[in-house]
TORTOR-390709 format. One record per residue: residue in three letters; x, y, z of N, C-alpha, C, O, CB in turn. Coordinates in Angstrom, 2 decimals. Glycine has a CB too. Example, Ala and Ser with C-alpha at 12.3 -4.5 7.8 and 13.67 -1.06 7.14 Angstrom:
TORTOR-390709
SITE bado      nu      nv      nw     cau     cav     caw      cu      cv      cw      ou      ov      ow     cbu     cbv     cbw
SITE  ALA   13.19   -5.69    7.80   12.30   -4.50    7.80   13.20   -3.30    7.80   14.24   -3.32    8.46   11.31   -4.47    9.05
SITE  SER   12.85   -2.25    7.08   13.67   -1.06    7.14   12.90    0.03    7.87   13.41    1.14    8.04   14.08   -0.60    5.72
//
This chain:
TORTOR-390709
SITE bado      nu      nv      nw     cau     cav     caw      cu      cv      cw      ou      ov      ow     cbu     cbv     cbw
SITE  MET    0.84   -1.17    0.00    0.00    0.00    0.00    0.89    1.24    0.00    2.06    1.19    0.38   -0.96   -0.01    1.21
SITE  ILE    0.33    2.34   -0.43    1.06    3.59   -0.50    0.25    4.68    0.21   -0.95    4.80    0.01    1.36    3.99   -1.97
SITE  LEU    0.94    5.46    1.03    0.34    6.66    1.61    1.15    7.84    1.09    2.36    7.93    1.30    0.33    6.61    3.20
SITE  LYS    0.47    8.75    0.40    1.13    9.94   -0.11    1.21   10.97    1.02    0.24   11.20    1.75    0.37   10.52   -1.35
SITE  ILE    2.37   11.59    1.13    2.57   12.64    2.13    2.88   13.93    1.38    3.87   14.03    0.66    3.73   12.26    3.14
SITE  PHE    2.02   14.90    1.56    2.21   16.22    0.97    2.69   17.16    2.08    2.00   17.35    3.08    0.89   16.75    0.29
SITE  VAL    3.86   17.73    1.89    4.40   18.73    2.82    4.62   19.99    2.01    5.56   20.09    1.23    5.73   18.24    3.52
SITE  ASP    3.72   20.96    2.23    3.71   22.15    1.42    3.70   21.74   -0.05    2.76   21.08   -0.48    4.93   23.06    1.74
SITE  GLU    4.73   22.12   -0.86    4.70   21.78   -2.29    5.38   20.45   -2.62    5.42   20.06   -3.78    5.35   22.88   -3.10
SITE  HIS    5.91   19.77   -1.63    6.60   18.50   -1.84    5.65   17.34   -1.61    4.78   17.39   -0.74    7.84   18.38   -0.92
SITE  VAL    5.84   16.27   -2.41    5.04   15.05   -2.23    5.98   13.87   -2.15    6.98   13.81   -2.87    4.02   14.86   -3.39
SITE  GLN    5.67   12.95   -1.27    6.49   11.76   -1.12    5.56   10.56   -0.89    4.61   10.63   -0.10    7.51   11.92    0.07
SITE  ASP    5.84    9.49   -1.59    5.09    8.25   -1.39    5.80    7.41   -0.34    7.01    7.20   -0.41    4.94    7.46   -2.72
SITE  ILE    5.03    6.94    0.63    5.57    5.99    1.60    4.97    4.64    1.27    3.76    4.43    1.39    5.26    6.42    3.08
SITE  HIS    5.82    3.73    0.87    5.39    2.37    0.51    5.34    1.52    1.78    6.34    1.38    2.48    6.36    1.72   -0.54
SITE  VAL    4.18    0.96    2.06    3.96    0.19    3.27    3.64   -1.25    2.87    2.58   -1.51    2.32    2.82    0.81    4.14
SITE  PRO    4.55   -2.17    3.15    4.25   -3.58    2.87    3.05   -4.04    3.69    2.91   -3.68    4.86    5.48   -4.47    3.17
SITE  ASP    2.19   -4.84    3.08    0.98   -5.32    3.75    1.28   -6.02    5.07    0.52   -5.89    6.03    0.23   -6.26    2.85
SITE  ASP    2.38   -6.75    5.14    2.69   -7.51    6.36    2.98   -6.59    7.54    2.75   -6.98    8.68    3.87   -8.44    6.12
SITE  ILE    3.48   -5.39    7.30    3.74   -4.46    8.40    2.42   -4.06    9.07    2.35   -3.94   10.29    4.49   -3.21    7.90
SITE  ILE    1.40   -3.86    8.27    0.10   -3.43    8.81   -0.44   -4.50    9.76   -0.99   -4.15   10.81   -0.91   -3.17    7.66
SITE  THR   -0.29   -5.75    9.43   -0.80   -6.81   10.31    0.19   -7.14   11.43   -0.22   -7.35   12.57   -1.11   -8.06    9.51
SITE  ASP    1.47   -7.19   11.12    2.48   -7.58   12.11    2.66   -6.55   13.22    3.07   -6.91   14.32    3.79   -7.80   11.43
SITE  ALA    2.36   -5.30   12.96    2.58   -4.22   13.94    1.33   -3.87   14.73    1.31   -2.86   15.43    3.09   -2.98   13.24
SITE  GLU    0.30   -4.68   14.63   -0.96   -4.36   15.31   -0.79   -4.18   16.81   -1.43   -3.31   17.40   -1.99   -5.45   15.05
SITE  GLU    0.06   -4.97   17.44    0.28   -4.83   18.88    0.85   -3.43   19.19    0.44   -2.80   20.16    1.25   -5.94   19.39
SITE  TYR    1.78   -2.98   18.37    2.36   -1.64   18.56    1.29   -0.57   18.32    1.20    0.40   19.07    3.56   -1.43   17.60
SITE  PHE    0.48   -0.74   17.28   -0.57    0.23   16.98   -1.57    0.31   18.14   -2.04    1.39   18.49   -1.30   -0.16   15.67
SITE  SER   -1.89   -0.82   18.72   -2.80   -0.83   19.88   -2.19   -0.07   21.05   -2.89    0.62   21.79   -3.14   -2.29   20.30
SITE  MET   -0.88   -0.20   21.21   -0.18    0.54   22.26   -0.26    2.04   22.00   -0.47    2.82   22.93    1.28    0.09   22.35
SITE  LEU   -0.10    2.45   20.74   -0.24    3.87   20.39   -1.65    4.35   20.74   -1.82    5.42   21.33    0.04    4.09   18.88
SITE  ASP   -2.66    3.56   20.38   -4.04    3.93   20.68   -4.26    4.06   22.19   -4.89    5.01   22.65   -5.01    2.90   20.10
SITE  LYS   -3.74    3.12   22.93   -3.90    3.15   24.39   -3.26    4.41   24.96   -3.81    5.04   25.86   -3.28    1.90   25.05
SITE  ASP   -2.10    4.78   24.45   -1.43    6.00   24.90   -2.28    7.23   24.56   -2.40    8.14   25.38   -0.03    6.12   24.25
SITE  MET   -2.86    7.26   23.38   -3.69    8.41   22.98   -5.02    8.43   23.71   -5.64    9.49   23.81   -3.94    8.39   21.48
SITE  ASP   -5.47    7.29   24.22   -6.73    7.22   24.97   -6.68    8.09   26.22   -7.73    8.50   26.72   -7.04    5.77   25.37
SITE  THR   -5.51    8.39   26.73   -5.38    9.20   27.94   -5.35   10.70   27.62   -5.20   11.52   28.53   -4.12    8.81   28.70
SITE  GLY   -5.47   11.06   26.35   -5.44   12.46   25.94   -4.10   12.78   25.28   -3.13   12.04   25.42   -5.69   13.38   27.13
SITE  TYR   -4.07   13.90   24.57   -2.85   14.26   23.84   -2.80   15.77   23.63   -3.82   16.41   23.37   -2.79   13.52   22.48
SITE  GLN   -1.61   16.32   23.76   -1.38   17.73   23.47   -1.20   17.89   21.96   -0.18   17.48   21.41   -0.15   18.27   24.25
SITE  MET   -2.18   18.47   21.31   -2.12   18.67   19.87   -1.83   20.14   19.61   -2.72   21.00   19.66   -3.45   18.23   19.17
SITE  SER   -0.57   20.41   19.33   -0.11   21.79   19.16   -0.45   22.56   20.44    0.11   22.25   21.49   -0.75   22.46   17.90
SITE  ARG   -1.32   23.52   20.39   -1.63   24.34   21.58   -2.87   23.85   22.33   -3.25   24.44   23.34   -1.84   25.78   21.18
SITE  THR   -3.49   22.79   21.85   -4.75   22.34   22.43   -4.60   20.95   23.06   -4.06   20.04   22.44   -5.86   22.32   21.36
SITE  TRP   -5.09   20.81   24.29   -5.16   19.50   24.92   -6.45   18.83   24.46   -7.53   19.40   24.60   -5.10   19.61   26.49
SITE  VAL   -6.33   17.63   23.90   -7.50   16.89   23.43   -7.68   15.70   24.36   -6.83   14.81   24.42   -7.34   16.43   21.93
SITE  GLU   -8.78   15.70   25.08   -9.07   14.69   26.09   -9.15   13.29   25.52   -8.57   12.34   26.06  -10.36   15.01   26.79
SITE  ASN   -9.87   13.15   24.41  -10.07   11.84   23.78  -10.01   12.01   22.26  -11.04   12.22   21.62  -11.44   11.20   24.23
SITE  PRO   -8.81   11.92   21.68   -8.68   12.15   20.23   -9.56   11.20   19.41   -9.63   10.00   19.66   -7.21   11.98   19.81
SITE  ASN  -10.22   11.79   18.41  -11.02   10.96   17.50  -10.09   10.37   16.42   -8.88   10.56   16.46  -12.18   11.81   16.83
SITE  GLN  -10.68    9.66   15.48   -9.88    8.98   14.47   -9.03    9.94   13.65   -7.85    9.67   13.43  -10.78    8.17   13.55
SITE  LEU   -9.59   11.04   13.20   -8.82   12.03   12.44   -7.69   12.61   13.29   -6.56   12.74   12.81   -9.74   13.16   11.94
SITE  GLN   -7.99   12.95   14.53   -6.96   13.52   15.38   -5.83   12.53   15.65   -4.67   12.92   15.72   -7.58   13.98   16.70
SITE  ARG   -6.16   11.26   15.79   -5.13   10.24   15.98   -4.23   10.17   14.74   -3.02   10.03   14.85   -5.76    8.85   16.28
SITE  CYS   -4.84   10.28   13.57   -4.05   10.28   12.34   -3.19   11.54   12.26   -2.06   11.48   11.76   -4.96   10.18   11.11
SITE  GLN   -3.70   12.67   12.72   -2.91   13.90   12.73   -1.71   13.77   13.67   -0.61   14.22   13.35   -3.79   15.10   13.14
SITE  ILE   -1.94   13.17   14.83   -0.85   12.96   15.79    0.24   12.08   15.19    1.43   12.40   15.28   -1.39   12.32   17.08
SITE  VAL   -0.17   11.00   14.56    0.79   10.07   13.95    1.45   10.73   12.74    2.63   10.52   12.49    0.09    8.74   13.52
SITE  ALA    0.71   11.52   12.00    1.28   12.23   10.85    2.37   13.22   11.30    3.33   13.45   10.57    0.19   12.98   10.08
SITE  ASP    2.21   13.79   12.48    3.24   14.67   13.01    4.54   13.88   13.24    5.63   14.40   13.04    2.77   15.34   14.32
SITE  ARG    4.40   12.64   13.65    5.57   11.77   13.81    6.18   11.41   12.46    7.40   11.26   12.34    5.18   10.48   14.57
SITE  ILE    5.33   11.28   11.43    5.84   11.05   10.07    6.67   12.25    9.63    7.76   12.10    9.08    4.67   10.79    9.08
SITE  LEU    6.15   13.44    9.88    6.86   14.65    9.49    8.24   14.70   10.15    9.24   15.00    9.49    6.05   15.90    9.87
SITE  THR    8.29   14.41   11.43    9.58   14.38   12.13   10.50   13.31   11.56   11.69   13.54   11.37    9.38   14.14   13.64
SITE  ALA    9.94   12.15   11.29   10.74   11.05   10.72   11.31   11.43    9.36   12.47   11.14    9.07    9.89    9.77   10.59
SITE  LEU   10.52   12.08    8.53   11.00   12.49    7.22   12.09   13.57    7.34   13.06   13.56    6.58    9.83   13.01    6.37
SITE  GLU   11.93   14.48    8.29   12.93   15.52    8.48   14.26   14.96    8.95   15.31   15.55    8.68   12.43   16.54    9.49
SITE  THR   14.22   13.81    9.65   15.45   13.21   10.16   15.88   11.98    9.35   16.76   11.23    9.77   15.26   12.82   11.62
SITE  ASN   15.26   11.78    8.19   15.56   10.65    7.32   15.40    9.29    8.00   16.17    8.37    7.75   16.96   10.78    6.79
SITE  ASN   14.40    9.20    8.86   14.11    7.94    9.55   12.98    7.23    8.80   11.81    7.33    9.18   13.73    8.19   11.06
SITE  ARG   13.33    6.53    7.75   12.36    5.87    6.87   11.55    4.80    7.61   10.37    4.61    7.33   13.07    5.25    5.68
SITE  GLU   12.20    4.10    8.54   11.52    3.03    9.25   10.35    3.57   10.07    9.25    3.02   10.04   12.49    2.28   10.15
SITE  THR   10.60    4.64   10.79    9.51    5.24   11.59    8.43    5.81   10.70    7.25    5.65   10.98   10.05    6.33   12.51
SITE  ALA    8.83    6.47    9.62    7.84    7.02    8.69    6.96    5.91    8.14    5.74    6.08    8.05    8.55    7.77    7.53
SITE  THR    7.55    4.79    7.78    6.79    3.66    7.24    5.87    3.08    8.29    4.72    2.76    8.00    7.72    2.58    6.71
SITE  LEU    6.36    2.92    9.52    5.55    2.36   10.59    4.37    3.28   10.92    3.26    2.80   11.13    6.41    2.14   11.85
SITE  MET    4.58    4.57   10.95    3.49    5.52   11.24    2.49    5.57   10.08    1.29    5.69   10.30    4.06    6.94   11.51
SITE  ALA    2.98    5.47    8.85    2.07    5.39    7.70    1.24    4.11    7.79    0.06    4.11    7.45    2.87    5.44    6.36
SITE  ALA    1.85    3.04    8.22    1.13    1.77    8.39    0.04    1.91    9.43   -1.05    1.35    9.27    2.10    0.64    8.80
SITE  TYR    0.30    2.66   10.49   -0.74    2.90   11.50   -1.95    3.57   10.86   -3.08    3.14   11.05   -0.20    3.78   12.66
SITE  ILE   -1.70    4.63   10.10   -2.81    5.36    9.46   -3.57    4.43    8.52   -4.80    4.41    8.54   -2.27    6.59    8.67
SITE  LEU   -2.86    3.66    7.72   -3.53    2.75    6.78   -4.28    1.63    7.51   -5.28    1.12    7.00   -2.50    2.16    5.81
SITE  SER   -3.80    1.24    8.67   -4.51    0.19    9.42   -5.79    0.72   10.03   -6.77   -0.02   10.16   -3.60   -0.38   10.51
SITE  ARG   -5.80    1.99   10.42   -6.97    2.57   11.07   -7.96    3.18   10.08   -9.16    3.25   10.36   -6.54    3.63   12.06
SITE  VAL   -7.46    3.61    8.93   -8.30    4.19    7.88   -7.90    3.52    6.57   -7.11    4.08    5.80   -8.14    5.78    7.80
SITE  PRO   -8.44    2.32    6.31   -7.99    1.53    5.15   -8.13    2.24    3.80   -7.41    1.91    2.86   -8.74    0.25    5.09
SITE  ASN   -9.04    3.19    3.70   -9.20    3.90    2.42   -8.41    5.21    2.40   -8.66    6.06    1.55  -10.67    4.18    2.15
SITE  ALA   -7.46    5.37    3.34   -6.61    6.57    3.36   -5.76    6.58    2.10   -5.25    5.55    1.66   -5.72    6.60    4.63
SITE  TYR   -5.63    7.75    1.55   -4.87    7.94    0.32   -3.65    8.85    0.57   -2.55    8.57    0.10   -5.76    8.54   -0.79
SITE  ALA   -3.87    9.93    1.34   -2.81   10.91    1.52   -3.02   11.71    2.81   -4.13   11.83    3.32   -2.75   11.85    0.33
SITE  MET   -1.91   12.24    3.30   -1.95   13.20    4.41   -1.32   14.49    3.90   -0.24   14.47    3.30   -1.19   12.66    5.70
SITE  HIS   -2.00   15.58    4.13   -1.50   16.89    3.75   -0.99   17.56    5.01   -1.77   17.89    5.91   -2.62   17.76    3.04
SITE  LEU    0.33   17.78    5.08    0.97   18.34    6.25    1.49   19.74    5.92    1.55   20.14    4.76    2.11   17.44    6.73
SITE  ASN    1.85   20.46    6.95    2.45   21.77    6.75    3.59   21.94    7.74    3.71   21.19    8.70    1.41   22.90    6.89
SITE  LEU    4.40   22.92    7.50    5.55   23.18    8.37    5.27   24.33    9.34    6.21   24.88    9.92    6.78   23.51    7.52
SITE  GLU    4.00   24.68    9.51    3.64   25.80   10.38    3.60   25.42   11.85    3.46   26.29   12.71    2.30   26.35    9.97
SITE  GLY    3.73   24.12   12.16    3.77   23.69   13.54    2.41   23.42   14.18    2.33   23.28   15.40    4.47   24.70   14.32
SITE  ASP    1.36   23.35   13.38    0.03   23.09   13.94   -0.53   21.81   13.32   -1.08   21.83   12.21   -0.94   24.29   13.69
SITE  MET   -0.39   20.71   14.04   -0.85   19.43   13.52   -2.35   19.37   13.34   -2.85   18.52   12.60   -0.40   18.32   14.42
SITE  THR   -3.09   20.25   14.00   -4.55   20.21   13.85   -4.99   20.66   12.46   -6.16   20.49   12.10   -5.21   21.09   14.90
SITE  LEU   -4.07   21.22   11.69   -4.37   21.63   10.33   -4.04   20.56    9.30   -4.33   20.73    8.11   -3.63   22.89   10.01
SITE  PHE   -3.44   19.46    9.75   -3.14   18.36    8.82   -4.46   17.78    8.31   -5.44   17.68    9.05   -2.27   17.24    9.52
SITE  ASP   -4.47   17.41    7.03   -5.70   16.95    6.41   -5.51   15.52    5.88   -4.53   15.24    5.19   -6.13   17.90    5.27
SITE  LEU   -6.44   14.64    6.22   -6.41   13.27    5.75   -7.31   13.17    4.52   -8.47   13.58    4.56   -6.87   12.27    6.86
SITE  GLU   -6.77   12.63    3.46   -7.53   12.43    2.23   -7.79   10.94    2.06   -6.88   10.13    2.18   -6.77   13.00    1.00
SITE  THR   -9.04   10.60    1.77   -9.42    9.20    1.59   -9.96    8.98    0.18  -10.44    9.90   -0.48  -10.46    8.77    2.64
SITE  ARG   -9.86    7.72   -0.24  -10.45    7.33   -1.53  -11.93    7.11   -1.31  -12.36    6.62   -0.27   -9.77    6.04   -2.11
SITE  GLN  -12.69    7.47   -2.30  -14.13    7.18   -2.25  -14.37    5.76   -2.68  -13.80    5.30   -3.67  -14.92    8.16   -3.15
SITE  ASN  -15.21    5.06   -1.97  -15.51    3.65   -2.30  -16.44    3.55   -3.48  -16.79    2.44   -3.89  -16.12    2.93   -1.12
//
């Protein structure tokens, strides 16, 4: 599977092998459990992040991973998004520092 990452005018495809999505489920569940306790999203504390907000949180980790050339983390975080939103196509990120503005794009069924 592929998740497209748009950062301002740049686009990058993250190729996620299908086996990562299934093999990393225990890790993904741990991420969910951590987010269940609330999360600081930029300047806002979110008590119980919804599905989009969880994807925005993870997309912020993708952005950091791409900035530091950490392909493994970027792939793992993309796999999380694809596991939780199977029809996810792309994440639109920005460098303004506000993850609440990240946009998840999905394919229409």
